N, C-alpha and C positions, 0 to 999 in steps of 0.2 A: 455362587448362586446367580451373580449378575449375568454370566454367560448363558446360564440356563434360561433366565427370564428373556434375554435377548433372542434366544433360539425359539422360545414359545411365540414371541411377537413376530419374528421373521417367518416362522412356519404358518402362523395364522394369516399373515398378509399374503403369503404365497398361495395358501389354500383359498382365500377369498378371490384372488386373481384366477385360479383354476376353475372355481365355481362360476365366475362371471364368463369366462371363455367357454365353458361347457354350455351354459345357458344360451350364449350367442350361437354356438354351433347347432344346438338343438332347434333353435328358432329358424335358422337357415334351412336345416333339414326338413322341418315341418312345412315351411313354405314350398320347398321343392316337391314334397310328397303331394301337397295340395295342387300344385301346378301339374304334376304328372297325372293325378287322378282326374282333374278337369280335362286335360288333354285326352285321356283315355275315354272318359265319359262322352266326349264330343264325337267319338267314333273312330279315333285314331287306333291303329293296331298297336300291340304291345311293342313290337320292334320299333315302330316309328316313335312311339312315346319315349322309349328308352334312349333313342338316338337324339331326339329333339329336346329332351329335358336333361341338361347336364348335371349329373349327380355324383360322379366318381370323385371329383375333387372335394366336394362337400362331405362325402362319406369318409374320406381319408382324414379330413380335418376334424370331423366329429370323433373318429377313433383316436386321434392324437389327443383331443381334449379329454376324452374319457380316461386315457392312460395318465394324463397330467393330473386329473381329478384324484384318481386312486393313489398316485405317488404323493400328492399333497395331503391326502387323508392319512396315509401312513406316516409321513413326516410329522403331521400334527399329533397323531397318537403317540409317537416316540417322544416328542417334545413335552406334551402334557404329562405323560407317564413319568418321564424323568424328573420333571419339576415336582410332581406330586410325591414321588419317592423321596426326593430331597427334603420335602416339607414334612415327611414322616408318615404319610399315608401308607397303609399296607396294600399288598397286591389285591386282596379281596375288596378293600374299600375303593380302590381306583376302578376296578372292574365294575363294581356296582354303581358308583357315582357317575362315571363317564360312559357307562354301557359299552365298555370295551370287553370282548371275551377274555375270561380269566387266563386262558392259555396264552393269549397274545400279550397281556400285561406281564405275565410271568416270564415270557421270552424276552420282552424288552427289559425287564428288571435284571435278568441274567446277563444281557449284553451291555447294560449300562449300570454297573453296580454303584451304590450310593457312595458319595464321598463323606468322610467323617466331618461333622460340624463341630467346630471347637467352641 
């Protein structure tokens, strides 16, 4: 059970980091969109706006941050589900309490069968 608790903690910390990175990337992208909109509103053509407001790198970084967010969310689901199963919660209880779709919890349960508690 100690390794399961450690994984829950590690998954939560990694998910927090992914959320923070996603938030930062969204703020960067929001600033770029404001910049591009202001540039366009000032009379610049779309072509000029797109070439003068660098956004490709920010878009790629944001896409990476979104992928990391979903990977972290999945890791968190697996860790929480595994810990809850170990503590004796049913698939239905986990699905309801943690608002994880029942089929997802059932799939995680099948992939991570409970260890017998002595």
